[in-house]
Short mmCIF file of the C-alpha atoms (twelve columns), coordinates in Angstrom:
data_MODEL
# 
_entry.id   MODEL 
# 
loop_
_atom_site.group_PDB 
_atom_site.id 
_atom_site.type_symbol 
_atom_site.label_atom_id 
_atom_site.label_alt_id 
_atom_site.label_comp_id 
_atom_site.label_asym_id 
_atom_site.label_seq_id 
_atom_site.Cartn_x 
_atom_site.Cartn_y 
_atom_site.Cartn_z 
_atom_site.pdbx_PDB_model_num 
ATOM 1   C CA . UNK A 1   -0.198  15.061  25.596  1 
ATOM 2   C CA . UNK A 2   2.728   16.066  23.259  1 
ATOM 3   C CA . UNK A 3   4.970   13.194  22.199  1 
ATOM 4   C CA . UNK A 4   8.474   13.486  20.880  1 
ATOM 5   C CA . UNK A 5   8.994   9.815   19.995  1 
ATOM 6   C CA . UNK A 6   7.235   6.910   18.312  1 
ATOM 7   C CA . UNK A 7   7.979   3.228   18.448  1 
ATOM 8   C CA . UNK A 8   7.244   1.405   15.150  1 
ATOM 9   C CA . UNK A 9   5.934   -2.086  15.421  1 
ATOM 10  C CA . UNK A 10  6.196   -4.543  12.585  1 
ATOM 11  C CA . UNK A 11  4.717   -8.027  12.300  1 
ATOM 12  C CA . UNK A 12  5.797   -10.223 9.419   1 
ATOM 13  C CA . UNK A 13  9.281   -8.828  9.243   1 
ATOM 14  C CA . UNK A 14  9.898   -10.336 12.678  1 
ATOM 15  C CA . UNK A 15  9.900   -13.894 11.266  1 
ATOM 16  C CA . UNK A 16  12.475  -13.279 8.588   1 
ATOM 17  C CA . UNK A 17  15.325  -14.835 10.454  1 
ATOM 18  C CA . UNK A 18  18.840  -13.985 9.469   1 
ATOM 19  C CA . UNK A 19  17.552  -11.746 6.643   1 
ATOM 20  C CA . UNK A 20  15.422  -9.679  8.952   1 
ATOM 21  C CA . UNK A 21  17.839  -6.772  8.997   1 
ATOM 22  C CA . UNK A 22  17.382  -6.272  5.237   1 
ATOM 23  C CA . UNK A 23  13.641  -5.842  5.693   1 
ATOM 24  C CA . UNK A 24  14.180  -3.590  8.754   1 
ATOM 25  C CA . UNK A 25  16.627  -1.406  6.760   1 
ATOM 26  C CA . UNK A 26  14.079  -1.202  3.888   1 
ATOM 27  C CA . UNK A 27  11.361  -0.163  6.382   1 
ATOM 28  C CA . UNK A 28  13.623  2.555   7.868   1 
ATOM 29  C CA . UNK A 29  14.200  3.902   4.310   1 
ATOM 30  C CA . UNK A 30  10.457  3.982   3.570   1 
ATOM 31  C CA . UNK A 31  9.705   5.703   6.890   1 
ATOM 32  C CA . UNK A 32  12.292  8.395   6.114   1 
ATOM 33  C CA . UNK A 33  10.724  8.826   2.682   1 
ATOM 34  C CA . UNK A 34  7.236   9.183   4.191   1 
ATOM 35  C CA . UNK A 35  8.370   11.687  6.774   1 
ATOM 36  C CA . UNK A 36  9.751   14.009  4.083   1 
ATOM 37  C CA . UNK A 37  6.128   14.855  3.523   1 
ATOM 38  C CA . UNK A 38  5.909   16.331  7.099   1 
ATOM 39  C CA . UNK A 39  7.278   19.600  8.220   1 
ATOM 40  C CA . UNK A 40  9.923   18.982  10.944  1 
ATOM 41  C CA . UNK A 41  13.135  17.263  11.691  1 
ATOM 42  C CA . UNK A 42  12.991  13.530  12.401  1 
ATOM 43  C CA . UNK A 43  15.487  10.787  13.273  1 
ATOM 44  C CA . UNK A 44  14.634  7.231   12.305  1 
ATOM 45  C CA . UNK A 45  16.842  4.722   14.174  1 
ATOM 46  C CA . UNK A 46  17.012  0.990   14.486  1 
ATOM 47  C CA . UNK A 47  18.034  -0.241  17.913  1 
ATOM 48  C CA . UNK A 48  17.774  -3.535  19.748  1 
ATOM 49  C CA . UNK A 49  15.111  -4.979  17.429  1 
ATOM 50  C CA . UNK A 50  13.022  -1.821  17.545  1 
ATOM 51  C CA . UNK A 51  12.615  1.055   15.141  1 
ATOM 52  C CA . UNK A 52  12.103  4.491   16.673  1 
ATOM 53  C CA . UNK A 53  11.047  7.852   15.179  1 
ATOM 54  C CA . UNK A 54  12.185  10.856  17.194  1 
ATOM 55  C CA . UNK A 55  11.188  14.398  16.501  1 
ATOM 56  C CA . UNK A 56  14.045  16.888  16.910  1 
ATOM 57  C CA . UNK A 57  11.908  19.944  16.228  1 
ATOM 58  C CA . UNK A 58  8.334   21.121  16.381  1 
ATOM 59  C CA . UNK A 59  6.054   19.000  14.182  1 
ATOM 60  C CA . UNK A 60  2.433   18.293  13.408  1 
ATOM 61  C CA . UNK A 61  1.414   15.161  15.282  1 
ATOM 62  C CA . UNK A 62  -1.623  14.313  13.094  1 
ATOM 63  C CA . UNK A 63  0.331   14.762  9.831   1 
ATOM 64  C CA . UNK A 64  3.175   12.635  11.152  1 
ATOM 65  C CA . UNK A 65  0.900   9.768   12.151  1 
ATOM 66  C CA . UNK A 66  -0.906  10.032  8.801   1 
ATOM 67  C CA . UNK A 67  2.400   9.787   6.905   1 
ATOM 68  C CA . UNK A 68  3.420   6.713   8.925   1 
ATOM 69  C CA . UNK A 69  0.043   5.099   8.357   1 
ATOM 70  C CA . UNK A 70  0.877   5.052   4.625   1 
ATOM 71  C CA . UNK A 71  4.094   3.046   5.071   1 
ATOM 72  C CA . UNK A 72  3.766   -0.666  4.149   1 
ATOM 73  C CA . UNK A 73  5.533   -2.774  6.777   1 
ATOM 74  C CA . UNK A 74  4.331   -0.841  9.785   1 
ATOM 75  C CA . UNK A 75  1.870   -2.896  11.876  1 
ATOM 76  C CA . UNK A 76  1.541   -0.304  14.735  1 
ATOM 77  C CA . UNK A 77  2.612   3.167   15.656  1 
ATOM 78  C CA . UNK A 78  3.130   3.774   19.339  1 
ATOM 79  C CA . UNK A 79  3.385   7.306   20.620  1 
ATOM 80  C CA . UNK A 80  5.665   6.983   23.623  1 
ATOM 81  C CA . UNK A 81  7.597   8.612   26.374  1 
ATOM 82  C CA . UNK A 82  11.225  7.463   26.374  1 
ATOM 83  C CA . UNK A 83  13.308  8.154   29.432  1 
ATOM 84  C CA . UNK A 84  16.773  7.403   30.780  1 
ATOM 85  C CA . UNK A 85  17.054  4.836   33.540  1 
ATOM 86  C CA . UNK A 86  17.456  6.966   36.634  1 
ATOM 87  C CA . UNK A 87  16.241  4.323   39.021  1 
ATOM 88  C CA . UNK A 88  12.843  2.767   39.841  1 
ATOM 89  C CA . UNK A 89  11.555  5.732   41.811  1 
ATOM 90  C CA . UNK A 90  12.074  7.964   38.732  1 
ATOM 91  C CA . UNK A 91  10.254  5.320   36.549  1 
ATOM 92  C CA . UNK A 92  7.391   5.320   38.945  1 
ATOM 93  C CA . UNK A 93  7.070   9.112   38.850  1 
ATOM 94  C CA . UNK A 94  7.296   9.162   35.115  1 
ATOM 95  C CA . UNK A 95  4.512   6.622   34.753  1 
ATOM 96  C CA . UNK A 96  2.237   8.502   37.130  1 
ATOM 97  C CA . UNK A 97  2.855   11.696  35.220  1 
ATOM 98  C CA . UNK A 98  2.177   9.824   31.879  1 
ATOM 99  C CA . UNK A 99  -1.193  8.417   33.144  1 
ATOM 100 C CA . UNK A 100 -2.225  11.779  34.479  1 
ATOM 101 C CA . UNK A 101 -1.474  13.598  31.176  1 
ATOM 102 C CA . UNK A 102 -2.749  10.853  28.956  1 
ATOM 103 C CA . UNK A 103 -6.032  10.139  30.608  1 
ATOM 104 C CA . UNK A 104 -7.670  13.138  32.260  1 
ATOM 105 C CA . UNK A 105 -10.781 11.099  32.885  1 
ATOM 106 C CA . UNK A 106 -9.595  8.626   35.497  1 
ATOM 107 C CA . UNK A 107 -12.731 6.422   35.381  1 
ATOM 108 C CA . UNK A 108 -10.873 3.745   33.467  1 
ATOM 109 C CA . UNK A 109 -9.548  0.257   33.970  1 
ATOM 110 C CA . UNK A 110 -5.891  -0.622  33.316  1 
ATOM 111 C CA . UNK A 111 -3.303  -3.307  33.268  1 
ATOM 112 C CA . UNK A 112 0.486   -3.010  33.335  1 
ATOM 113 C CA . UNK A 113 2.483   -5.054  30.865  1 
ATOM 114 C CA . UNK A 114 6.242   -4.796  31.214  1 
ATOM 115 C CA . UNK A 115 9.051   -6.334  29.211  1 
ATOM 116 C CA . UNK A 116 12.530  -6.528  30.658  1 
ATOM 117 C CA . UNK A 117 14.869  -6.817  27.641  1 
ATOM 118 C CA . UNK A 118 17.791  -5.671  29.843  1 
ATOM 119 C CA . UNK A 119 18.101  -8.647  32.274  1 
ATOM 120 C CA . UNK A 120 20.394  -6.770  34.777  1 
ATOM 121 C CA . UNK A 121 17.421  -4.563  35.793  1 
ATOM 122 C CA . UNK A 122 16.795  -5.027  39.530  1 
ATOM 123 C CA . UNK A 123 13.155  -6.103  39.144  1 
ATOM 124 C CA . UNK A 124 11.759  -8.826  36.816  1 
ATOM 125 C CA . UNK A 125 8.626   -8.246  34.712  1 
ATOM 126 C CA . UNK A 126 6.173   -9.427  37.378  1 
ATOM 127 C CA . UNK A 127 7.827   -7.168  39.970  1 
ATOM 128 C CA . UNK A 128 7.554   -4.163  37.690  1 
ATOM 129 C CA . UNK A 129 3.986   -4.968  36.937  1 
ATOM 130 C CA . UNK A 130 3.028   -5.249  40.605  1 
ATOM 131 C CA . UNK A 131 4.852   -2.161  41.856  1 
ATOM 132 C CA . UNK A 132 3.884   0.132   38.968  1 
ATOM 133 C CA . UNK A 133 0.305   -1.043  39.211  1 
ATOM 134 C CA . UNK A 134 0.294   -0.330  42.920  1 
ATOM 135 C CA . UNK A 135 1.739   3.167   42.365  1 
ATOM 136 C CA . UNK A 136 -0.910  4.016   39.780  1 
ATOM 137 C CA . UNK A 137 -3.752  2.875   42.132  1 
ATOM 138 C CA . UNK A 138 -2.355  4.936   44.938  1 
ATOM 139 C CA . UNK A 139 -2.046  8.028   42.825  1 
ATOM 140 C CA . UNK A 140 -5.478  7.720   41.143  1 
ATOM 141 C CA . UNK A 141 -8.079  6.065   43.358  1 
ATOM 142 C CA . UNK A 142 -10.714 6.190   40.639  1 
ATOM 143 C CA . UNK A 143 -8.712  3.863   38.365  1 
ATOM 144 C CA . UNK A 144 -9.395  0.132   38.670  1 
ATOM 145 C CA . UNK A 145 -7.431  -2.953  37.587  1 
ATOM 146 C CA . UNK A 146 -8.767  -5.249  34.904  1 
ATOM 147 C CA . UNK A 147 -6.297  -7.958  33.821  1 
ATOM 148 C CA . UNK A 148 -8.569  -9.480  31.120  1 
ATOM 149 C CA . UNK A 149 -10.245 -6.517  29.307  1 
ATOM 150 C CA . UNK A 150 -8.600  -3.270  30.399  1 
ATOM 151 C CA . UNK A 151 -9.426  0.107   28.876  1 
ATOM 152 C CA . UNK A 152 -5.707  0.915   28.993  1 
ATOM 153 C CA . UNK A 153 -2.872  -1.489  28.531  1 
ATOM 154 C CA . UNK A 154 0.076   0.336   30.016  1 
ATOM 155 C CA . UNK A 155 3.294   -0.970  28.382  1 
ATOM 156 C CA . UNK A 156 6.781   -0.550  29.784  1 
ATOM 157 C CA . UNK A 157 9.875   -1.755  28.041  1 
ATOM 158 C CA . UNK A 158 13.182  -1.849  29.874  1 
ATOM 159 C CA . UNK A 159 15.896  -1.473  27.269  1 
ATOM 160 C CA . UNK A 160 18.927  0.826   26.987  1 
ATOM 161 C CA . UNK A 161 16.317  3.436   27.692  1 
ATOM 162 C CA . UNK A 162 12.880  2.876   29.014  1 
ATOM 163 C CA . UNK A 163 9.798   3.115   26.758  1 
ATOM 164 C CA . UNK A 164 6.390   4.015   28.192  1 
ATOM 165 C CA . UNK A 165 3.272   3.830   25.917  1 
ATOM 166 C CA . UNK A 166 -0.322  2.711   25.970  1 
ATOM 167 C CA . UNK A 167 -1.630  3.474   22.491  1 
ATOM 168 C CA . UNK A 168 -1.019  1.453   19.369  1 
ATOM 169 C CA . UNK A 169 -2.298  3.181   16.201  1 
ATOM 170 C CA . UNK A 170 -2.802  0.527   13.419  1 
ATOM 171 C CA . UNK A 171 -0.505  0.717   10.427  1 
ATOM 172 C CA . UNK A 172 -1.193  -0.735  6.973   1 
ATOM 173 C CA . UNK A 173 0.795   -3.873  7.510   1 
ATOM 174 C CA . UNK A 174 2.449   -5.757  4.648   1 
ATOM 175 C CA . UNK A 175 6.084   -5.566  3.594   1 
ATOM 176 C CA . UNK A 176 8.330   -2.535  2.908   1 
ATOM 177 C CA . UNK A 177 8.163   -1.397  -0.676  1 
ATOM 178 C CA . UNK A 178 11.355  -2.397  -2.518  1 
ATOM 179 C CA . UNK A 179 11.841  -5.770  -0.838  1 
ATOM 180 C CA . UNK A 180 10.090  -7.923  -3.466  1 
ATOM 181 C CA . UNK A 181 11.093  -6.627  -6.979  1 
ATOM 182 C CA . UNK A 182 9.026   -4.610  -9.437  1 
ATOM 183 C CA . UNK A 183 5.778   -5.265  -11.409 1 
ATOM 184 C CA . UNK A 184 3.866   -3.419  -14.111 1 
ATOM 185 C CA . UNK A 185 0.269   -2.424  -13.309 1 
ATOM 186 C CA . UNK A 186 -2.307  -2.100  -16.077 1 
ATOM 187 C CA . UNK A 187 -3.980  1.008   -14.742 1 
ATOM 188 C CA . UNK A 188 -7.339  2.211   -15.978 1 
ATOM 189 C CA . UNK A 189 -9.688  4.859   -14.668 1 
ATOM 190 C CA . UNK A 190 -11.856 2.325   -12.894 1 
ATOM 191 C CA . UNK A 191 -12.157 1.176   -9.305  1 
ATOM 192 C CA . UNK A 192 -10.409 -2.125  -9.515  1 
ATOM 193 C CA . UNK A 193 -6.905  -1.539  -10.958 1 
ATOM 194 C CA . UNK A 194 -5.776  1.038   -8.356  1 
ATOM 195 C CA . UNK A 195 -6.830  -1.337  -5.606  1 
ATOM 196 C CA . UNK A 196 -4.841  -4.147  -7.297  1 
ATOM 197 C CA . UNK A 197 -1.786  -1.917  -7.493  1 
ATOM 198 C CA . UNK A 198 -2.161  -1.053  -3.766  1 
ATOM 199 C CA . UNK A 199 -2.514  -4.702  -2.792  1 
ATOM 200 C CA . UNK A 200 0.632   -5.863  -4.673  1 
ATOM 201 C CA . UNK A 201 2.645   -2.933  -3.392  1 
ATOM 202 C CA . UNK A 202 1.630   -3.955  0.086   1 
ATOM 203 C CA . UNK A 203 3.644   -7.105  -0.462  1 
ATOM 204 C CA . UNK A 204 6.843   -5.022  -0.979  1 
ATOM 205 C CA . UNK A 205 6.646   -4.727  -4.747  1 
ATOM 206 C CA . UNK A 206 7.725   -1.516  -6.542  1 
ATOM 207 C CA . UNK A 207 4.959   -0.512  -8.976  1 
ATOM 208 C CA . UNK A 208 5.207   0.952   -12.486 1 
ATOM 209 C CA . UNK A 209 1.979   1.412   -14.421 1 
ATOM 210 C CA . UNK A 210 0.736   1.551   -18.008 1 
ATOM 211 C CA . UNK A 211 -2.392  3.346   -19.189 1 
ATOM 212 C CA . UNK A 212 -3.879  2.831   -22.655 1 
ATOM 213 C CA . UNK A 213 -5.149  6.191   -23.946 1 
ATOM 214 C CA . UNK A 214 -7.482  6.411   -26.994 1 
ATOM 215 C CA . UNK A 215 -7.899  10.035  -28.117 1 
ATOM 216 C CA . UNK A 216 -10.212 11.459  -29.424 1 
ATOM 217 C CA . UNK A 217 -12.480 8.754   -27.971 1 
ATOM 218 C CA . UNK A 218 -11.019 9.341   -24.558 1 
ATOM 219 C CA . UNK A 219 -10.477 12.872  -23.352 1 
ATOM 220 C CA . UNK A 220 -7.587  14.585  -21.547 1 
ATOM 221 C CA . UNK A 221 -9.794  14.529  -18.461 1 
ATOM 222 C CA . UNK A 222 -9.773  10.739  -18.615 1 
ATOM 223 C CA . UNK A 223 -5.988  10.729  -18.782 1 
ATOM 224 C CA . UNK A 224 -5.651  13.209  -15.882 1 
ATOM 225 C CA . UNK A 225 -8.036  10.988  -13.886 1 
ATOM 226 C CA . UNK A 226 -5.542  8.078   -14.296 1 
ATOM 227 C CA . UNK A 227 -2.660  10.368  -13.337 1 
ATOM 228 C CA . UNK A 228 -4.592  11.342  -10.194 1 
ATOM 229 C CA . UNK A 229 -5.275  7.683   -9.342  1 
ATOM 230 C CA . UNK A 230 -1.577  6.852   -9.748  1 
ATOM 231 C CA . UNK A 231 -0.688  9.762   -7.474  1 
ATOM 232 C CA . UNK A 232 -3.121  8.379   -4.845  1 
ATOM 233 C CA . UNK A 233 -1.616  4.898   -5.061  1 
ATOM 234 C CA . UNK A 234 1.885   6.422   -4.879  1 
ATOM 235 C CA . UNK A 235 1.136   7.716   -1.418  1 
ATOM 236 C CA . UNK A 236 1.456   4.073   -0.324  1 
ATOM 237 C CA . UNK A 237 3.571   2.584   -3.138  1 
ATOM 238 C CA . UNK A 238 6.112   5.361   -3.563  1 
ATOM 239 C CA . UNK A 239 6.874   7.176   -6.906  1 
ATOM 240 C CA . UNK A 240 5.438   5.487   -9.951  1 
ATOM 241 C CA . UNK A 241 6.499   5.625   -13.595 1 
ATOM 242 C CA . UNK A 242 3.286   5.869   -15.538 1 
ATOM 243 C CA . UNK A 243 3.571   4.824   -19.186 1 
ATOM 244 C CA . UNK A 244 0.801   6.344   -21.373 1 
ATOM 245 C CA . UNK A 245 0.341   4.366   -24.607 1 
ATOM 246 C CA . UNK A 246 -1.724  5.815   -27.447 1 
ATOM 247 C CA . UNK A 247 -3.935  2.850   -28.289 1 
ATOM 248 C CA . UNK A 248 -6.418  4.469   -30.784 1 
ATOM 249 C CA . UNK A 249 -4.927  3.100   -34.039 1 
ATOM 250 C CA . UNK A 250 -4.659  -0.435  -32.706 1 
ATOM 251 C CA . UNK A 251 -8.152  -0.286  -31.315 1 
ATOM 252 C CA . UNK A 252 -9.601  0.982   -34.646 1 
ATOM 253 C CA . UNK A 253 -7.740  -1.779  -36.578 1 
ATOM 254 C CA . UNK A 254 -9.243  -4.400  -34.326 1 
ATOM 255 C CA . UNK A 255 -12.711 -2.857  -34.634 1 
ATOM 256 C CA . UNK A 256 -12.454 -2.809  -38.430 1 
ATOM 257 C CA . UNK A 257 -11.020 -6.259  -39.079 1 
ATOM 258 C CA . UNK A 258 -12.162 -8.569  -36.236 1 
ATOM 259 C CA . UNK A 259 -15.557 -9.892  -35.114 1 
ATOM 260 C CA . UNK A 260 -17.206 -7.432  -32.752 1 
ATOM 261 C CA . UNK A 261 -18.024 -10.057 -30.153 1 
ATOM 262 C CA . UNK A 262 -14.295 -10.710 -29.821 1 
ATOM 263 C CA . UNK A 263 -13.235 -7.074  -29.646 1 
ATOM 264 C CA . UNK A 264 -12.619 -6.882  -25.924 1 
ATOM 265 C CA . UNK A 265 -10.589 -10.125 -25.733 1 
ATOM 266 C CA . UNK A 266 -8.386  -9.196  -28.720 1 
ATOM 267 C CA . UNK A 267 -7.942  -5.696  -27.368 1 
ATOM 268 C CA . UNK A 268 -6.904  -7.090  -23.996 1 
ATOM 269 C CA . UNK A 269 -4.416  -9.496  -25.662 1 
ATOM 270 C CA . UNK A 270 -2.631  -6.516  -27.296 1 
ATOM 271 C CA . UNK A 271 -2.706  -4.545  -24.195 1 
ATOM 272 C CA . UNK A 272 -0.994  -7.436  -22.331 1 
ATOM 273 C CA . UNK A 273 1.617   -7.812  -25.150 1 
ATOM 274 C CA . UNK A 274 2.503   -4.112  -24.907 1 
ATOM 275 C CA . UNK A 275 2.468   -4.130  -21.057 1 
ATOM 276 C CA . UNK A 276 4.826   -7.121  -21.012 1 
ATOM 277 C CA . UNK A 277 7.216   -5.392  -23.526 1 
ATOM 278 C CA . UNK A 278 7.300   -2.259  -21.299 1 
ATOM 279 C CA . UNK A 279 7.707   -4.353  -18.217 1 
ATOM 280 C CA . UNK A 280 10.694  -6.186  -19.669 1 
ATOM 281 C CA . UNK A 281 12.250  -2.918  -20.848 1 
ATOM 282 C CA . UNK A 282 11.900  -1.361  -17.342 1 
ATOM 283 C CA . UNK A 283 13.086  -4.286  -15.205 1 
ATOM 284 C CA . UNK A 284 9.620   -5.476  -14.008 1 
ATOM 285 C CA . UNK A 285 9.133   -9.222  -13.495 1 
ATOM 286 C CA . UNK A 286 5.330   -9.453  -13.601 1 
ATOM 287 C CA . UNK A 287 2.098   -7.761  -14.697 1 
ATOM 288 C CA . UNK A 288 -0.747  -6.713  -12.408 1 
ATOM 289 C CA . UNK A 289 -4.380  -6.377  -13.326 1 
ATOM 290 C CA . UNK A 290 -7.564  -5.639  -11.421 1 
ATOM 291 C CA . UNK A 291 -9.513  -8.499  -12.872 1 
ATOM 292 C CA . UNK A 292 -12.057 -10.559 -10.856 1 
ATOM 293 C CA . UNK A 293 -13.608 -13.802 -11.951 1 
ATOM 294 C CA . UNK A 294 -16.986 -13.252 -13.617 1 
ATOM 295 C CA . UNK A 295 -17.199 -9.517  -13.017 1 
ATOM 296 C CA . UNK A 296 -17.516 -8.703  -16.714 1 
ATOM 297 C CA . UNK A 297 -17.416 -10.708 -19.939 1 
ATOM 298 C CA . UNK A 298 -13.701 -10.375 -20.382 1 
ATOM 299 C CA . UNK A 299 -13.142 -11.807 -16.950 1 
ATOM 300 C CA . UNK A 300 -14.658 -15.232 -17.208 1 
ATOM 301 C CA . UNK A 301 -12.346 -18.204 -16.722 1 
ATOM 302 C CA . UNK A 302 -12.016 -18.838 -20.458 1 
ATOM 303 C CA . UNK A 303 -11.548 -15.130 -21.219 1 
ATOM 304 C CA . UNK A 304 -8.806  -14.800 -18.656 1 
ATOM 305 C CA . UNK A 305 -7.121  -17.845 -20.088 1 
ATOM 306 C CA . UNK A 306 -7.296  -16.396 -23.614 1 
ATOM 307 C CA . UNK A 307 -5.772  -13.146 -22.321 1 
ATOM 308 C CA . UNK A 308 -3.034  -14.890 -20.421 1 
ATOM 309 C CA . UNK A 309 -1.956  -16.910 -23.417 1 
ATOM 310 C CA . UNK A 310 0.047   -14.002 -24.887 1 
ATOM 311 C CA . UNK A 311 2.082   -13.525 -21.754 1 
ATOM 312 C CA . UNK A 312 5.272   -15.311 -20.722 1 
ATOM 313 C CA . UNK A 313 5.761   -13.470 -17.428 1 
ATOM 314 C CA . UNK A 314 3.441   -13.991 -14.361 1 
ATOM 315 C CA . UNK A 315 0.218   -12.027 -14.262 1 
ATOM 316 C CA . UNK A 316 -0.868  -11.102 -10.665 1 
ATOM 317 C CA . UNK A 317 -4.603  -10.632 -10.090 1 
ATOM 318 C CA . UNK A 318 -4.921  -9.899  -6.378  1 
ATOM 319 C CA . UNK A 319 -8.678  -9.174  -6.676  1 
ATOM 320 C CA . UNK A 320 -9.470  -12.470 -8.479  1 
ATOM 321 C CA . UNK A 321 -11.809 -13.793 -5.770  1 
ATOM 322 C CA . UNK A 322 -13.259 -10.467 -4.510  1 
ATOM 323 C CA . UNK A 323 -16.772 -9.331  -5.175  1 
ATOM 324 C CA . UNK A 324 -17.292 -5.705  -6.164  1 
ATOM 325 C CA . UNK A 325 -18.368 -4.500  -2.807  1 
ATOM 326 C CA . UNK A 326 -15.207 -5.791  -1.159  1 
ATOM 327 C CA . UNK A 327 -13.161 -3.996  -3.800  1 
ATOM 328 C CA . UNK A 328 -15.184 -0.737  -3.242  1 
ATOM 329 C CA . UNK A 329 -14.527 -0.884  0.470   1 
ATOM 330 C CA . UNK A 330 -10.737 -1.046  -0.083  1 
ATOM 331 C CA . UNK A 331 -10.944 1.720   -2.636  1 
ATOM 332 C CA . UNK A 332 -12.689 3.924   -0.156  1 
ATOM 333 C CA . UNK A 333 -10.143 3.031   2.555   1 
ATOM 334 C CA . UNK A 334 -7.172  4.004   0.412   1 
ATOM 335 C CA . UNK A 335 -8.848  7.117   -1.011  1 
ATOM 336 C CA . UNK A 336 -9.174  6.155   -4.685  1 
ATOM 337 C CA . UNK A 337 -12.865 5.496   -4.917  1 
ATOM 338 C CA . UNK A 338 -14.127 9.083   -5.411  1 
ATOM 339 C CA . UNK A 339 -11.669 9.692   -8.219  1 
ATOM 340 C CA . UNK A 340 -12.450 6.328   -9.839  1 
ATOM 341 C CA . UNK A 341 -16.115 7.065   -10.190 1 
ATOM 342 C CA . UNK A 342 -15.655 10.377  -11.980 1 
ATOM 343 C CA . UNK A 343 -17.484 10.078  -15.391 1 
ATOM 344 C CA . UNK A 344 -14.548 10.149  -17.750 1 
ATOM 345 C CA . UNK A 345 -14.361 7.195   -20.095 1 
ATOM 346 C CA . UNK A 346 -11.286 5.098   -20.559 1 
ATOM 347 C CA . UNK A 347 -10.469 3.172   -23.785 1 
ATOM 348 C CA . UNK A 348 -12.029 -0.020  -22.432 1 
ATOM 349 C CA . UNK A 349 -15.502 1.508   -22.505 1 
ATOM 350 C CA . UNK A 350 -15.645 2.885   -25.993 1 
ATOM 351 C CA . UNK A 351 -15.661 -0.138  -28.211 1 
ATOM 352 C CA . UNK A 352 -17.781 -2.519  -26.099 1 
ATOM 353 C CA . UNK A 353 -19.716 -5.135  -28.063 1 
ATOM 354 C CA . UNK A 354 -23.433 -5.476  -27.399 1 
ATOM 355 C CA . UNK A 355 -22.940 -9.202  -26.959 1 
ATOM 356 C CA . UNK A 356 -19.321 -9.983  -26.119 1 
ATOM 357 C CA . UNK A 357 -18.162 -13.517 -26.138 1 
ATOM 358 C CA . UNK A 358 -17.875 -15.031 -22.593 1 
ATOM 359 C CA . UNK A 359 -16.369 -18.390 -23.607 1 
ATOM 360 C CA . UNK A 360 -13.857 -17.508 -26.273 1 
ATOM 361 C CA . UNK A 361 -12.270 -20.206 -28.317 1 
ATOM 362 C CA . UNK A 362 -8.562  -19.559 -28.378 1 
ATOM 363 C CA . UNK A 363 -8.122  -20.946 -31.899 1 
ATOM 364 C CA . UNK A 364 -11.003 -18.690 -33.175 1 
ATOM 365 C CA . UNK A 365 -9.340  -15.682 -31.402 1 
ATOM 366 C CA . UNK A 366 -5.995  -16.445 -33.099 1 
ATOM 367 C CA . UNK A 367 -7.742  -16.786 -36.539 1 
ATOM 368 C CA . UNK A 368 -9.281  -13.335 -35.981 1 
ATOM 369 C CA . UNK A 369 -5.866  -11.863 -35.054 1 
ATOM 370 C CA . UNK A 370 -4.456  -13.375 -38.208 1 
ATOM 371 C CA . UNK A 371 -6.573  -10.894 -40.206 1 
ATOM 372 C CA . UNK A 372 -4.464  -8.143  -38.660 1 
ATOM 373 C CA . UNK A 373 -1.181  -9.389  -40.085 1 
ATOM 374 C CA . UNK A 374 0.414   -6.774  -42.219 1 
ATOM 375 C CA . UNK A 375 -1.632  -4.059  -40.488 1 
ATOM 376 C CA . UNK A 376 -1.097  -4.312  -36.751 1 
ATOM 377 C CA . UNK A 377 2.756   -4.614  -36.678 1 
ATOM 378 C CA . UNK A 378 3.459   -1.042  -37.644 1 
ATOM 379 C CA . UNK A 379 0.656   0.305   -35.384 1 
ATOM 380 C CA . UNK A 380 1.975   -1.782  -32.489 1 
ATOM 381 C CA . UNK A 381 5.509   -0.523  -32.890 1 
ATOM 382 C CA . UNK A 382 4.431   3.075   -33.155 1 
ATOM 383 C CA . UNK A 383 2.364   2.706   -29.952 1 
ATOM 384 C CA . UNK A 384 5.391   1.405   -28.063 1 
ATOM 385 C CA . UNK A 385 7.875   3.862   -29.478 1 
ATOM 386 C CA . UNK A 386 5.600   6.952   -28.779 1 
ATOM 387 C CA . UNK A 387 4.591   6.031   -25.240 1 
ATOM 388 C CA . UNK A 388 4.765   8.891   -22.812 1 
ATOM 389 C CA . UNK A 389 6.399   8.315   -19.370 1 
ATOM 390 C CA . UNK A 390 5.083   10.464  -16.490 1 
ATOM 391 C CA . UNK A 391 6.860   10.513  -13.195 1 
ATOM 392 C CA . UNK A 392 4.126   10.238  -10.496 1 
ATOM 393 C CA . UNK A 393 4.656   11.140  -6.902  1 
ATOM 394 C CA . UNK A 394 2.527   12.826  -4.277  1 
ATOM 395 C CA . UNK A 395 2.466   16.570  -4.423  1 
ATOM 396 C CA . UNK A 396 4.285   16.757  -1.152  1 
ATOM 397 C CA . UNK A 397 7.083   14.505  -2.441  1 
ATOM 398 C CA . UNK A 398 7.689   16.783  -5.452  1 
ATOM 399 C CA . UNK A 399 8.361   19.792  -3.293  1 
# 
C-alpha cells in the first residue's frame, strides 16, 4: 500500500504544558532537517496537536521512515490515509478499501479505536467503533473481532480531516535536539563515548565533540575512525563540531615527569581542563564522557572524583551504571559498534601503566602535577591554540 502521509506521535512533549508549542516547533524543524536526506518534496505541518508529514511528490517509503526514525522526539510514525469528511458512507468505504489493501491475508483479528476530536460529528466514538466494525465484518467474513489482543488496531481520528491508520512504527523517543542547550563530548575511538553522546543528544542537547590525537603514536586512521563515529552520531544528533587537539607533547611531558601509575589520571585531568576550555569558548554548558563505574582503573569512584576535581562545569556520564554488554547493545542499535571495534589505537591506549592506581590520592596527584610547572603551560596553550575544528554531518546532509 502506498502512503502519502504520516502522522508523527510524540510522548514526553505532550506534558510540557504552556511551553509545549516550543518543543513541537523544535520537533518540526528536526523532522524537516531529517527529510532533507530523502529525495522528494515533503510538507511538515503542525495542526490540532498533531504533526503531519505529507509527501507532495514521489518518494522512497523505506528511506523516509528510516530518516524519521533518527529524529529524537518522535515516539511513533504512523503511515496513514487522510481523507476529507464527505459523510459517514464515504468513511466506511475508505476504511474497507484501507483494510483490503493493507491486509491481503484476511485471517486476522481487529479492533476499531476511534477518537472524535471534532465534537460536532454526528456519531460519537462508540457509535463509530460499532458501525465501522460491523462494516469491516460484513466486507471480510474471514476477519474476527478481538477487543483485548487484536492483530490489527484500526485507528480513526475525526479532526478537520479524518485520519485512518493501523501501524505505529517506533521512533527513538527523547526530546528534539536543540531544546536543552549544548554540551561537549569527549569522543574517543572506543565503544562507550559515541553511545554517551547519543544518549545526551536524545535529551535534546546539541553536541560538540573533542578528540585528543597523539601523532605519531596514533595514526591518521585512528583520527578518521573518530570522524566516522562522529558522523554516525550526527545522524541522530545533527551536525557536530569536532575539535581535534594534538595531545602528544602534553602526554610526553606527563610520561617523563610523573609517576607512571598516575599517568592515566593526570592525563585525564588535562583532557578535562582542555575540554572545559573549549566548551566555554563554544557556548557549551557541560561535558559528556562515556565513563562507567569500575570498567577500567581510571573509572573507579576515587579516580572519577580526582578527574572531576579540575572541572567547574557539570560532567554528564550517562553510562555510569551500565555494564559493558548493555553499552554494546546500544552501540549496535545506533550503528557505531562496528566502527568502534576497528583496531586503530587512540591516545588513551598508548601510555597505559602496567599497574595503574585505582584509588588515587588527590593530594598526591596534585604534587605530581606540580612537577610539570614551567613545562606544561606552554604545551597546554599550544594544544588549545592549534586545535583543528572539523564540521561533521552525514554525507547526505552535506549534499
